[in-house]
N, C-alpha and C positions, 0 to 999 in steps of 0.2 A: 503493500499501500503505498509506501514512501519513495516508490522507483519514478521520478520523472517521463512522462509518456505514456505512462499506465492508464492514464485517466482521463477519461472524453466529456464535453460539454457540449449537448447537442442543442443547436441553435437556431431558430427557427429560422425561415429564409421566405420563398414565395410559394404560391399556390403548391403546397403539402411537402414541398423539400428543405431539407434542414442542413446546417453546416457541420461538421464533427471535428470539433476545437480543442485542441489540447487544453487540458487545464490550467498549464503554467506557462501558456505564450497565447500569443495572437496567429499563429498559426492555423490553420485546418488542412485535413485530408484533401486531396485532388487527384483526379488521373490529368494526366499531359496535355492532351487535346481532346477540347468538348465537340458536341455538333460533329463526329466522326461516325458514331453508329457503330457499325463491325471493323471500320479501321483501328478504334480504338481497343480492339480487342488484348489483353496482353499487355498493356500498357500498366506502367508499373504506377501504384498510389502512396503519393509524396505530398511532405507538406507545402503550405503554399499560403501568403497572407490575403486570403480570399476574400476575406471581409472588409478589405481595402478597396473593391470593385464589385459588380455587378455579372461576375464567371461564371456562364453555366458548367464549365466542369468541375466545380466545387460543391456542388449541390446534390444531395443524397435523400433517397425514398425509404421507407420501413416495409417492408413487406412481411406480415404474420404471416408463419405459415399453419398454425394450427389454433383454436382459440384457447385450448387449456394446456397448452407448452410457452417458455420462453424463448423462441425459436423463431429466429426472423433471417429474410434475404435482404441485403442492404442494397437497392439500386442506384444506379445513376441517373438522375434524373433526366427525364426526357429522350432517355435512352433503354434499347432491351441490354443493357450490362450488368453484370451485377458486380461487390466487392470478393474477392475469391483471397480465401485466406493460404498464404503460401505452401508448397506440397513441391512433390518430387523434386526435382532441383533445383527450386525458385526460392528464394532466399526473402522475399520480399512478399507484400500483399500487390495482388495486381486487380485489372479489371477487366471480364470475360464473360460470355454467355453462361447462364444456368439455366436448368429446365425448371420452372415456379412451380412446376406440378408434383415434379420426382427429381429434386437435387441434390446431387452428391452432397457429401460432408463437408468440402472443402468450400461451398457457398452458403453455408448455414452458421447463424451469429448468435451467440446467448446474450442477453443486456443483464448489467445490474438492476435494471428494472425489471420488475414482473407485473403485469396487471390482464385483467381477464380479456380486455379487447386492446386495438394499438393504433392509434392513429395521434401521433405525439405530436403539439402536447395536449391536446385537449380529451388521452386517456387519463388525464388525472382530475380531468372535471370531474366533480360530486361522486369520486372513489374517495374514500377511507384509507388516509396511510400514515404511517408513522415517518417522524421524521427526526434525523439520526446526525450529529456532529461525527463528520471523518475521526477527528481523533480522539475521543469517544465513543466507541463502538458497543459499548454496554450500556450508553444513556441516550434517552429520549425527550425533543421538547417536548413540553407539557407544563399542564396548571392544576393546580391542587383543587381549587373550587370553579367546577365551571358554571356557574352559574350567578359569579360574583363578578359583576363591573370593575376592573381594575387589579385583578389576579394576574399576579404577574407569571409572564413565561418563564419556565425554571426548567433547568436538566433534572432527570431522574431516573434513575428505574423503573421498568414499566411491564406490566405482564399485558394478556387482552382483555383483563375485566376493570383495568385500572381505568376510572373515570379520568378523563383529561388528558391522555396518551395519543390519543387518534383523533385525527384532522381529515376537514373535508375539505377540496380546495374547489372555491368557488370562481366562476367566471367573474369580472369586474367591467372595465374599460380599458380601450389601447394595450390589449397582451398582459392585463395585470389580474390579479387574484386576490381574494381573501383567503384566510385561514382561519375557518369558524372550526369550532370544536367539535366533537361529532356527536354528543348528546346535548348541545343548547345552540340557542342564537348567536353566541357569543361568539366574536372572531379578533384575532391578535392584532394589536395596533401599537405604534409607539404614540408618547403623548402631545408632542405638539409637530404637525404637517407643514409643509414649506417654509420650514424654520433651516435648512441648509443644515 
């Protein structure tokens, strides 16, 4: 968990596509030439500062394979190519064709996020979720009294029956969300907005 380059941020782009950004830099995963279709097959997936412009070869789609499994194809947006894991004599990830009905194992990815349906980030909306800090894996963001206005957000050890440990992520405007306790109508906030 401490190795740089192992964790990714999935950042929304346009038309249901996403950037895969390294968590510790502004670089995102891309394939070398966009809008090439079959010509792009076999190209390496490498890092590039994609978010500084609108590059078609920087955007990806997530294709869920089974409703009950955390397994996905990662498709190059706008093309019938997919992110392929290193295999055989290849030492880096590439883009290539995958049969989306019966994909080979090299085409299939698991994410550290698992939900019953997948349409990132709308998969979060209305779902109940635990929120956990990376550096304290045994603690969760929670409140002690879910019906008390002003009750502070704290970190504590939680089990599935403890009120205040589970959150619903509810849509607001312009890509923002409310964090609502799963068993009350209260949401998490900071005391003074628009204060910089």
